[in-house]
Structures are given as C-alpha cells and as structure tokens.
RODO-2510 file (C-alpha; in nm, 4 decimals, decimal comma):
residues 304
     n   res          X          Y          Z
     1     x     0,0000     0,0000     0,0000
     2     x     0,2846     0,2379     0,0831
     3     x     0,4365     0,1599    -0,2557
     4     x     0,1049     0,2482    -0,4256
     5     x     0,0859     0,5851    -0,2504
     6     x     0,4490     0,6525    -0,3387
     7     x     0,3742     0,6010    -0,7081
     8     x     0,0565     0,8106    -0,6846
     9     x     0,2461     1,1028    -0,5275
    10     x     0,5119     1,0777    -0,7943
    11     x     0,2521     1,0917    -1,0738
    12     x     0,0795     1,3911    -0,9141
    13     x     0,4134     1,5666    -0,8812
    14     x     0,4938     1,5052    -1,2475
    15     x     0,1532     1,6336    -1,3522
    16     x     0,1847     1,9475    -1,1399
    17     x     0,5164     2,0479    -1,2952
    18     x     0,4141     1,9559    -1,6506
    19     x     0,3245     2,3158    -1,7317
    20     x     0,6606     2,4363    -1,5957
    21     x     0,8628     2,2083    -1,8221
    22     x     1,0411     2,4087    -2,0907
    23     x     1,1008     2,2941    -2,4438
    24     x     1,4681     2,3461    -2,3649
    25     x     1,4476     2,0451    -2,1301
    26     x     1,3998     1,8188    -2,4351
    27     x     1,7300     1,8366    -2,6200
    28     x     1,7408     1,4996    -2,7918
    29     x     1,4138     1,4648    -2,9807
    30     x     1,3591     1,5144    -3,3553
    31     x     1,0309     1,6951    -3,2920
    32     x     1,0735     1,8571    -2,9488
    33     x     1,3361     2,1130    -2,8549
    34     x     1,5219     2,4148    -2,9887
    35     x     1,7940     2,4441    -3,2516
    36     x     1,9585     2,6847    -3,4947
    37     x     2,0294     2,6413    -3,8657
    38     x     2,2279     2,8578    -4,1063
    39     x     2,0990     2,8638    -4,4644
    40     x     2,2235     2,9969    -4,7985
    41     x     2,0244     3,3168    -4,8490
    42     x     1,9391     3,2199    -5,2077
    43     x     1,7286     2,9347    -5,0648
    44     x     1,5383     3,1604    -4,8235
    45     x     1,1975     3,1399    -4,9950
    46     x     1,1700     2,7619    -5,0058
    47     x     1,3344     2,7000    -4,6663
    48     x     1,1056     2,9518    -4,4943
    49     x     0,8089     2,7557    -4,6272
    50     x     0,9641     2,4237    -4,5189
    51     x     1,0243     2,5589    -4,1683
    52     x     0,6731     2,7039    -4,1433
    53     x     0,5042     2,3728    -4,2297
    54     x     0,7424     2,1741    -4,0067
    55     x     0,6679     2,3945    -3,7050
    56     x     0,2935     2,3774    -3,7704
    57     x     0,3163     1,9972    -3,7696
    58     x     0,5318     1,9806    -3,4548
    59     x     0,4198     2,2469    -3,2072
    60     x     0,6930     2,1654    -2,9548
    61     x     0,9775     2,2229    -3,1997
    62     x     1,1592     2,5543    -3,2296
    63     x     1,3902     2,6393    -3,5188
    64     x     1,5825     2,9631    -3,5627
    65     x     1,7136     3,0021    -3,9176
    66     x     1,9847     3,2530    -4,0074
    67     x     2,0343     3,3464    -4,3741
    68     x     2,3709     3,4500    -4,5172
    69     x     2,5846     3,4013    -4,8307
    70     x     2,7030     3,0444    -4,8725
    71     x     3,0765     3,1119    -4,8336
    72     x     3,0141     3,3022    -4,5090
    73     x     2,8197     3,0036    -4,3760
    74     x     3,0893     2,7557    -4,4761
    75     x     3,3572     2,9574    -4,2956
    76     x     3,1451     2,9486    -3,9803
    77     x     3,0960     2,5731    -4,0189
    78     x     3,4714     2,5131    -4,0629
    79     x     3,5441     2,7303    -3,7597
    80     x     3,3102     2,5204    -3,5416
    81     x     3,0858     2,8248    -3,4885
    82     x     2,7713     2,6542    -3,6171
    83     x     2,6452     2,2954    -3,6242
    84     x     2,4022     2,2817    -3,9178
    85     x     2,4028     2,4464    -4,2603
    86     x     2,1903     2,4312    -4,5754
    87     x     2,3950     2,5008    -4,8887
    88     x     2,3942     2,4345    -5,2625
    89     x     2,6490     2,1540    -5,2769
    90     x     2,7972     1,8864    -5,0557
    91     x     3,1365     1,8707    -4,8875
    92     x     3,3990     1,7221    -5,1184
    93     x     3,6549     1,4571    -5,0234
    94     x     3,9213     1,7136    -4,9282
    95     x     3,6811     1,9054    -4,7057
    96     x     3,5616     1,5853    -4,5407
    97     x     3,9195     1,4689    -4,4811
    98     x     3,9891     1,7954    -4,2966
    99     x     3,6942     1,7351    -4,0656
   100     x     3,7872     1,3712    -4,0116
   101     x     4,1366     1,4731    -3,8985
   102     x     3,9654     1,6731    -3,6238
   103     x     3,7428     1,3726    -3,5447
   104     x     3,4343     1,5499    -3,6770
   105     x     3,2083     1,3355    -3,8953
   106     x     2,9552     1,5528    -4,0824
   107     x     2,6248     1,3994    -4,1905
   108     x     2,5043     1,5115    -4,5335
   109     x     2,1428     1,4930    -4,6522
   110     x     2,0790     1,5741    -5,0176
   111     x     1,7194     1,6866    -5,0663
   112     x     1,6937     1,8354    -5,4152
   113     x     1,8530     2,0182    -5,7059
   114     x     1,8833     2,3784    -5,8161
   115     x     2,0699     2,5357    -6,1061
   116     x     2,2925     2,8249    -6,2050
   117     x     2,1275     3,0530    -6,4601
   118     x     2,2994     3,2658    -6,7235
   119     x     2,1031     3,5748    -6,8176
   120     x     2,1464     3,8449    -7,0803
   121     x     2,0031     4,1789    -7,1834
   122     x     1,6338     4,1545    -7,2715
   123     x     1,7134     4,2352    -7,6372
   124     x     2,0034     3,9911    -7,6648
   125     x     1,9907     3,7732    -7,9786
   126     x     2,2691     3,5195    -7,9064
   127     x     2,0975     3,2941    -7,6546
   128     x     2,2258     2,9402    -7,7240
   129     x     2,5674     2,8049    -7,6308
   130     x     2,7296     2,4666    -7,5894
   131     x     2,8646     2,3697    -7,2504
   132     x     3,2256     2,3978    -7,3726
   133     x     3,1583     2,7377    -7,5291
   134     x     3,0303     2,8729    -7,1994
   135     x     3,3334     2,7380    -7,0112
   136     x     3,5707     2,8938    -7,2676
   137     x     3,3914     3,2271    -7,2340
   138     x     3,4148     3,2198    -6,8537
   139     x     3,7934     3,1817    -6,8722
   140     x     3,8471     3,4209    -7,1666
   141     x     3,9237     3,7957    -7,1244
   142     x     3,7128     3,8621    -7,4353
   143     x     3,3797     3,8157    -7,2548
   144     x     3,2381     3,9979    -6,9557
   145     x     3,0320     3,8337    -6,6781
   146     x     2,8693     3,9597    -6,3601
   147     x     2,8106     3,7112    -6,0762
   148     x     2,5533     3,7648    -5,8045
   149     x     2,7361     3,8175    -5,4732
   150     x     3,1025     3,7125    -5,4499
   151     x     3,0234     3,5092    -5,1343
   152     x     2,7266     3,3237    -5,2854
   153     x     2,9265     3,0176    -5,3904
   154     x     2,8543     3,0715    -5,7612
   155     x     3,2188     3,1478    -5,8408
   156     x     3,3261     2,8370    -5,6494
   157     x     3,0802     2,6224    -5,8427
   158     x     3,1826     2,7629    -6,1814
   159     x     3,5501     2,7052    -6,0964
   160     x     3,4675     2,3403    -6,0327
   161     x     3,3243     2,3194    -6,3848
   162     x     3,6415     2,4750    -6,5287
   163     x     3,8509     2,1886    -6,3833
   164     x     4,1798     2,3662    -6,3302
   165     x     4,1226     2,6802    -6,5344
   166     x     4,0629     3,0123    -6,3619
   167     x     3,7772     3,2522    -6,4070
   168     x     3,8700     3,5461    -6,6255
   169     x     3,9501     3,8877    -6,4797
   170     x     3,6419     4,0006    -6,6707
   171     x     3,4163     3,8143    -6,4257
   172     x     3,2855     4,0678    -6,1737
   173     x     3,0838     4,0259    -5,8553
   174     x     2,7826     4,2466    -5,7871
   175     x     2,5733     4,2595    -5,4715
   176     x     2,2343     4,1417    -5,6021
   177     x     2,0227     4,0263    -5,8956
   178     x     1,8844     4,3773    -5,9291
   179     x     2,2391     4,5124    -5,9620
   180     x     2,3101     4,2574    -6,2346
   181     x     2,0025     4,3680    -6,4318
   182     x     2,1130     4,7317    -6,4039
   183     x     2,4618     4,6245    -6,5182
   184     x     2,3163     4,4410    -6,8205
   185     x     2,1338     4,7581    -6,9214
   186     x     2,4731     4,9285    -6,9422
   187     x     2,6534     4,6229    -7,0855
   188     x     2,4143     4,4604    -7,3354
   189     x     2,6816     4,2140    -7,4547
   190     x     2,7583     4,0987    -7,1010
   191     x     2,6239     3,7881    -6,9254
   192     x     2,4856     3,7736    -6,5736
   193     x     2,5101     3,4678    -6,3476
   194     x     2,2440     3,4128    -6,0809
   195     x     2,1210     3,1335    -5,8557
   196     x     1,7993     3,0014    -6,0109
   197     x     1,6608     2,8785    -5,6777
   198     x     1,5618     3,2283    -5,5704
   199     x     1,3606     3,3028    -5,8863
   200     x     1,2234     2,9560    -5,9634
   201     x     0,8753     2,9913    -5,8107
   202     x     0,6199     3,0906    -6,0767
   203     x     0,3888     3,2173    -5,8014
   204     x     0,6483     3,4681    -5,6788
   205     x     0,5451     3,7931    -5,8488
   206     x     0,8786     3,9626    -5,7701
   207     x     1,0727     3,6780    -5,9321
   208     x     0,8466     3,6785    -6,2392
   209     x     0,8861     4,0543    -6,2770
   210     x     1,2636     4,0255    -6,2473
   211     x     1,2887     3,7521    -6,5104
   212     x     1,0705     3,9521    -6,7494
   213     x     1,3493     4,2095    -6,7622
   214     x     1,6125     3,9710    -6,8997
   215     x     1,6735     3,6922    -7,1486
   216     x     1,7480     3,3408    -7,0240
   217     x     2,0428     3,1753    -7,1990
   218     x     2,0158     2,8104    -7,3008
   219     x     2,3018     2,5624    -7,2724
   220     x     2,3435     2,2328    -7,4612
   221     x     2,3668     1,9159    -7,2564
   222     x     2,6857     1,7181    -7,1988
   223     x     2,5671     1,3586    -7,2413
   224     x     2,5483     1,2319    -7,6016
   225     x     2,1693     1,2400    -7,6365
   226     x     2,1484     1,6030    -7,5185
   227     x     2,4423     1,7651    -7,6986
   228     x     2,2331     1,8730    -7,9960
   229     x     1,9634     2,0318    -7,7824
   230     x     1,9620     2,3470    -7,5716
   231     x     1,8085     2,3763    -7,2258
   232     x     1,7233     2,6493    -6,9785
   233     x     1,7757     2,6288    -6,5997
   234     x     1,4096     2,5471    -6,5260
   235     x     1,2899     2,2603    -6,3080
   236     x     1,1990     2,0345    -6,6013
   237     x     1,5614     2,0417    -6,7234
   238     x     1,7396     1,9824    -6,3914
   239     x     1,7377     1,6043    -6,4137
   240     x     2,0358     1,5494    -6,6425
   241     x     1,9603     1,7922    -6,9254
   242     x     2,0775     2,1367    -6,8174
   243     x     2,4481     2,0982    -6,7287
   244     x     2,4849     2,3685    -6,4619
   245     x     2,2862     2,2093    -6,1782
   246     x     2,3895     2,1514    -5,8195
   247     x     2,2576     1,9437    -5,5326
   248     x     2,1003     2,0985    -5,2241
   249     x     2,2259     1,9713    -4,8884
   250     x     2,1465     1,9870    -4,5215
   251     x     2,4798     1,9219    -4,3473
   252     x     2,5071     1,8506    -3,9743
   253     x     2,8399     1,8397    -3,7942
   254     x     2,6902     1,6558    -3,4960
   255     x     2,5352     1,3108    -3,4799
   256     x     2,2985     1,3778    -3,1904
   257     x     1,9255     1,3294    -3,2304
   258     x     1,7680     1,6721    -3,2098
   259     x     1,5251     1,8994    -3,3955
   260     x     1,7675     1,9524    -3,6846
   261     x     1,7543     1,5787    -3,7550
   262     x     1,3744     1,5937    -3,7488
   263     x     1,3769     1,8887    -3,9886
   264     x     1,6195     1,7147    -4,2271
   265     x     1,3930     1,4087    -4,2269
   266     x     1,0872     1,6274    -4,2906
   267     x     1,2478     1,8038    -4,5886
   268     x     1,3427     1,4679    -4,7409
   269     x     1,0005     1,3069    -4,6924
   270     x     0,6817     1,3504    -4,8941
   271     x     0,5544     1,6820    -4,7560
   272     x     0,8914     1,8518    -4,7694
   273     x     0,9586     1,7260    -5,1211
   274     x     0,6234     1,8579    -5,2456
   275     x     0,7128     2,2027    -5,1091
   276     x     1,0360     2,1872    -5,3085
   277     x     0,8484     2,0810    -5,6219
   278     x     0,6009     2,3672    -5,5887
   279     x     0,8912     2,6134    -5,5472
   280     x     1,0232     2,5259    -5,8933
   281     x     1,3166     2,3126    -5,7791
   282     x     1,3750     1,9409    -5,8351
   283     x     1,3040     1,7097    -5,5384
   284     x     1,5522     1,4327    -5,4712
   285     x     1,2750     1,1879    -5,3805
   286     x     0,9667     1,1996    -5,6014
   287     x     0,6577     1,0029    -5,5057
   288     x     0,4839     0,7833    -5,7601
   289     x     0,1605     0,9038    -5,9148
   290     x    -0,1043     0,6530    -6,0226
   291     x    -0,3751     0,7605    -6,2653
   292     x    -0,6796     0,5383    -6,3065
   293     x    -0,9056     0,5774    -6,6092
   294     x    -1,2681     0,4706    -6,5708
   295     x    -1,5545     0,4598    -6,8139
   296     x    -1,3465     0,5309    -7,1221
   297     x    -1,4187     0,2034    -7,2989
   298     x    -1,1547     0,0301    -7,5058
   299     x    -0,8508     0,2216    -7,6211
   300     x    -0,7923     0,2244    -7,9930
   301     x    -0,4431     0,1884    -8,1322
   302     x    -0,3850     0,3958    -8,4443
   303     x    -0,1068     0,2770    -8,6678
   304     x     0,0838     0,5080    -8,8980
***
C-alpha cells in the first residue's frame, strides 16, 4: 500500500510540474526542442516555407534560421561556430578529410537540385551556347560576366566546372540580382550569373517581374543524347539535361538526435519534397503518381 501511494504522489508531482517544463528540457528529440540552422540566403523562400510547415506539424519544436551568403556560412561551419548548414552543394573529399582529422564526422542529406542561370540583356539575340563554349567564355578575357554576390558560392561552383582553369579577370561580382540587371542595361553584350533557386517559383510575383526584364540563356547538354539540344535552368531540365545544376544539402556536424535531424527528415520526406516541387526546384525523392481511367471504354491503337 505504501508503494502504491508513493507512485501516486510521484505521478501527481509530475503532472503538477508539466506546465513548468520548458522545451529546452527536451534536447534529444527530432520533434521537441530548440535548434539553430544557417541557410544559404538564395534558398530563403523555399526554406522559410519548409520551416513554417514543419513547425505547424510539430508544435513543440523551435527552429531559428539565419540566412547568409554560402561562403560566409561555410567559414562558420569550418570554424566550429555553427552545427548545421543548408547550402547548394555537398562537402567534397578534401573538405571531409579535414573534418575527419579533427574527429568530426559531418552527416550530409541531399534533398533536391537547383541550377545556375545565365542571363542576358532583354534584347540579346545570341541565346544558345554549348557547354564547352560557356566554359571557354568564362575563362576568356574577351567576354564579360557579372556574378551575383562574391560570397554566394557561384564562383566556387563555376571554378569546379572549369577543372583547373581560372575565371577570367572580366568576371565581376555584384551585390544582387537587381544590380546585375542594371549592369546588363549598361553592358548589353555581357552575361549575368544568378542562382535560379531564388527566382524559380512561378507564383512569386517579384521573381516573375525580375525575369521579365532579362533573357534566359540556353546551354546544350553534356551527355550524347542532349548535346544537340539546348536547355534552360528550369525545373523540367534539372534532371540530367541542363548541365549547370547543383545538389542541395542539409549538413550537420553533430550526430545527436535533435530537432535539426527531425527537420532534415521532414524536408526529405513527402511533404517537404512537395514544397520543393512547388517552389520550382527538383526534389531528390519523387513520389509515384497513379492515374486510373474509368468509363473510357476500349482504347484504340492507331497505326501510322
């Protein structure tokens, strides 16, 4: 009997302090607790929507997201200042080896694709280039480019495509997409380079208005069946056709189970992937769609 009363008192005590329990007391749950994430500012629109839906689904989760240029975020990650980042490519083997030497084992979660877009003056007539032509132009002093934000990671990504060559001195960095459009007005033969992820959503009136002021350049594919065709940076061309695509990653430097793990799982599962699809980017995991036809009778096969 004494044991029964002891248990009853314990349960009453737990119930009485339930309201005083802070979310901070739950540090190791994917859906309960508080955490911070740093995200590439070009992905702000889609990540804000992902976070909003995640927090609506899990009321006891708290996420604070800081937005900054990708290279700024990576420097913080390397300096052990932050634990989680969302950027437009994964850590390469050299970067991973540096972390492993410090006994840090980052976890990487790829959740979709974006692309790098080349834009020109709205009256530009030369709009189609092969992949090799574009690479030659980027390393040649005879062509002028303007890249959106020197810390955005675009220059780093283009250098990877050049495979040992350097970007020309005629490649400049401007602070924003709006600055690039103003620059194109003054340099109609120039080419702007922007991150497509921030203008991909057809429902974003600001993005649509911005794209209406420029021409979108098309690039031929690099695999044999695409080399004779030219593709823009849009969602429909991100799956192996347009050559300047890059994977989107959530990268965690810690292996603990906390809200950032829950958020990474959410972004990679069905709801999170549909948000990415609606935003004009390419989900990494696409669900199957079954269409059932009823009451149509027999199908007729027409032979040529």
